[in-house]
N, C-alpha and C positions, 0 to 999 in steps of 0.2 A: 436281289434275285428276280428272275423273270416271272411274269404271271400273265395269264390271259384274262382280261377283264372287260366289263361293260360300264357305261355311264347309265345308271338306272333312270328310266323315264325317257331316254333318248334311243330311238330305234336305230338298229344297225350301227351301234357304237363299239363293236368288238375291237379291241386293240391290245397291244403288248404294254403291260405296265411293269412297275418295279415295286417290290416289297423288301423291307429289311429282313436280313437273315434271322430266323427265330433261334431261341436258345432254350435249353431245359430250364434255365433260371427264370424264364418268363412265367412258369407255373410255380406257385408258392409251395412251401413245405416239402421240397425235394421230390415232388410227384410229377415232374415233367418228363415227357417222352418225345424225343426228336426223331422224326421219320423222314426219310428220303422218299420222295414220290417217284414211283417207277412207271405207272400206267394209270390213265384216267379215261373212263368211258363217258361219252356224251349222249344226250337223248333229247326228247322233245322239250323238256323243261329248260335246258340251255338255249334251245332255239327260241322258245317263248320269252325268256328273259332278254335275249338280244333284240327281240321284237318289241321290247318295252311293255309287255303285257303285265308284268309284276316284277318284284325284286327291289330291295333297298340296300344301299351301301351301309357298311358298318359305321358307327360313330367315328368321326374324325377323318373319314375318307370320302372322296367324291366318286370313287369307282367301287365296283363289286367284282372280286375275282370269282369266276364261275367254276363249275365242275364239282359234282358231288359223288361220283362213282369212282372211288379211289382205291388203288392198291400200292403198297409201299413196303419199305424195309426199315426197321429200327436202326438208328445210328448211335444214339446215346440215351441213357436214362438217368433220372435223378437218383440221389442216394437213398430215397425211400420208396423206390419202385421195385417191387418183387415179382410182379406179374409178367413182365416182359424183359428181354435182354437184347443187346445189340446183335443184329443178324436175323432176328425174327421177322417173318413176313406177316404183314398186318393189313387190315382194312378198317378205316375209321367209320363210325356212324356219322349221321348228318344232323339230326335234331339236337339242340342244346337246351338245357332247362331254363324255364322262366320262373314264375313265382307261385304258381298254383300248387295245391296239395299234390296233384299227380306228378308235377315236375319234381317235387322234393322227395318222392319215393321211387324215383327211377323210371316212372311211366311218363316221361317227358313227351312221348309221341301222342299222349292223350290229354295234353294241356287244355285247360279251360280259359287261359289267358287270351286276350284279343291279339296281343303281340306275340309272335313266335320267332324263334331263332333257328335258322338252318344254314349250315355251311354251303356256300355257293349259291344260295337261293334268297335268303333274307337276313340282313343285318349281321352276317358273319361271312368272312371270306371263305371261298371254296378251295379246291385242291388242284386246279390247273396252274400249278406253280412248281417249285423245285423241292421245298421242304415245308413241313408244318410241325408245330409242337402242340401237344394236348395232354390231358390226364389219361391214365390207363383205363378209366371207366368207359371212355369213348373210343377205345381202340381194341379191335378183336383180332386175336392171333389166328392165322390160318396155317394149315400144314403145308410143308414144302411141296408136296405132291399136287397141290392146287394152284401153285403160283402162276401157271400159264393161263388159268381161267378165273382167278380170284377177283378180277375186275368186275365179274358178273355178280358178286356177292351182294352189292347194295340193291340192285333190282330184285334179286332173289329174296332179300329180306322183306320186301313189300309183299311178295307172293306169300311168304311164310306167315306174315302177320294176318293177312286176310283169311287164309285157310285155317290157321290155328284159332282165330277169333270165331270163325263160323262153327268149328267143332265145339268151342267153349259155349257158344250160344245154344247149340243143339243138345247140350247136356240136360236141358230141360225135358228132353224126350226120353231120358234114361237109357234107351236101347237103340239110339239112332245108328244105323249101319248103312251109309250111302253106298250105292252100287254103281250108279251112272252119273257122269259129270259132263257138263258142256262148258267149253271155253270159247268165249266170243272175242275174236281177235287172234291173229297168228303172227304178231310182231314179237319183239323180245319178251315182253311181259307175258303174252299169251303162250309162247313156247315154253317159258319157264313154269308157268302155271300148269300146263299139260304134263310136263315132266314130273312135277311134285305130286300131282294127283295120280298119275300112273304108278308112281312108287308107293303110293298109299293103297294100291290095289284096285283103283276105280277104272271102270271102262270109260274112256274119254272120247268125246266127239268134239273136235275143234272146228271153228267156223272162221272163214276168211273170205274176202271178196274175190280174189284171183282164182281162176279155174286151175285145177291141178293138171299136170304135175308142174311144180316149180320148187325152188330151194326149200321154202318153209314147209310146204306140204310133204316133201320128201323127208325132212327132219322129223316131222310128226309120225310118219309111217314107220320110221326106224325105231321108235320107242313104243310102237303098238297102239298109237292113237289113230282114230279115224278122222279124216279131213273132209269137210263139206264146204263147197263154194256157195255162198249166198247168191251169187249170180245165176246159179243153176237150181238150187233148192232153197226154199224159204225156211226160216227158223221154225215156223209152224209145222210144215211138212216133215222136217227132220225130227222134231220133237215127237210127232206121232209115230215115226218109224223107229227111232233109236231111243226114245225116252221110255217112261218119264224120267226127267233129270232131277236127281236128289240134290245136286249141288251145281250151281252155275257161277262161272267166274267171268266177269265182264272186263275186257281189256282192249276196247276198240277206240276210245277217244271220241266216240260219236254218241252223244247223250240220248238221242231218241231210241237207240237200241235197248236202253235200260227198261223202258216201258214194255217193249216187246218181250224181253226176257222175263219180266214180272208176270206176263200172261202165261208163259209156257214153263214156268218152274213147277216141278211136281209137288204134290201134297207133302207136308212136313219138310219142305225143301229149304235150302239156304242159298241166297243170292249174294255174291261178293262183288262190290263195285270198286274198281281201281282207277278209273279214268278221272283226270282233273280237267274239266272243260270250262272255258271262258265263253264270253259272248252272250247273246240274248236270243238264242234260237227258241222258237215256239212251235209246238205241234199239237194236234188234236189226238187225244187218247181216250180209249173206252174206260173212263175212270171208275164207273160203277162196277164194271165187270172185274177190273183189276182189284179193286178194294174187296169185293165179295170173295174172289179167289184167295186173297191173302188171309182174310178173316176165317173163312170156312176151311181153308187148307192148312191152317197153322204154319204159315210160311214166315220166314225171317230174312231181313236184308241187313248187311253190314258193309262198311266202307273201309278201305285201306289205302294209305298214302305214304306214310313214313314209318320208321320202325326204331324201337330201342334195341339194345344189344341182345336181348333174349331172342329176337327174331333173326338177327345176324348169326348168332350161334346155331340156331336151327337151320339156317341156310348153309352153314359150313357142313353140317351133317348131311343135308340133301345133296349138295354138290359132290361131297365125297362118295356117297352112294352112287350117284350118277356116273362118276368116273369109273367105278367098279362094274356097274351093270351095263353101261353104254359107253365104253372107252372111246374117247375121241369125239364124242357127240357134242359136248359143250364147246370144244375148240372151233367147231364149224360156225358158231355164233359170231366169232370175231372176224367179220368180213372185210372191214375197211380201216386199216391202220393209217395213222398220220405220224410222221417221224419228227418229234421235237415241237417245243412250244412256239418256235418261230413260224411254223406253218399253220397258224390259227385260221387263216383265210381258207385254206384247203379243208380244214376240219369243219368249218361252218358250211362250206359249199357241199361237202359230202352229206352233211346232216340235213340240209334243206333240199338238195336236188337229186341225190342218188336214191332212186326208188328201190333198188335191189339190196340196200344195206340192211342188215340185221343189227349189227353193233358197230358204230364208228368209235374209235378210241385213239388216244394219243399216247405214244411211247415217249414219255418224258425222258427216261434214261433207258438205254438198251442194256439188258442183262447179258 
């Protein structure tokens, strides 16, 4: 069967590869679930893997099939699978367990192992292919009413993990009741973070570089979030006007903004970091002032990058609520479709060159 793959370590090696057809018998003890892949979203991770910034092929292969934002339909299940049935719509998780204690108790996204396993990213093939087989533990059922936007569930799970972890950390305060939130970045992750925080009842100020109005700022206004262009208003000035910010969610992909966010986080506040940045960028920061503010202000910072099924299930809940409260809003994310795996060059061109894209995705099979 067809698959879109790269040769890890070789830049711009995207190509069409072949994989053997999987079977439910590939999973022992009758626990296999065979899924037909319908749609796969692509993002900066896929672009960076094609640029040879990271990623390793699975053992026995010279190539790595990319794609980690998957939506599909169950075709067949093993005789000991009771959680799913043929015809169910599903989204698979990405991280797979290693050997640490956390991996063994289902918290594989918190592994302490040096080596990690992620579908489409590192040492495990991804979902830009036609079928996959896995255990039900790593496959999350989604309601039929979400099938048109379920490809957004994987990035939503990253949002959910960050926000839930921040609330968990703030249980130390006993009565933490955040009122105002700032979201740094107005791309896919930033938009989803604003949505999740708005549905938690917070006043949200979202920051992006482009002056309003444009597609992303309009989307934010539709859910009652405030948009601020950093080209017109600094984070410092916006914090003074709209803050203090009890919670800040960083989703820019620009590491220096983290230190600016640390400066302007409110007392007893939580800062969530979601950007994975490479390179060796260096900047000067007011280290003493930031340290003093964090210590005296009882502030906390957490990171989020991948998620276990708990956060995927939380994402199903939030996406379902969004469809009820803001019908049609999520569909506006899906801006740039690519038809079929054969058009992988168009997929990468849109991902790397199309500045107006919110979500590029491949329709592997048309429903």
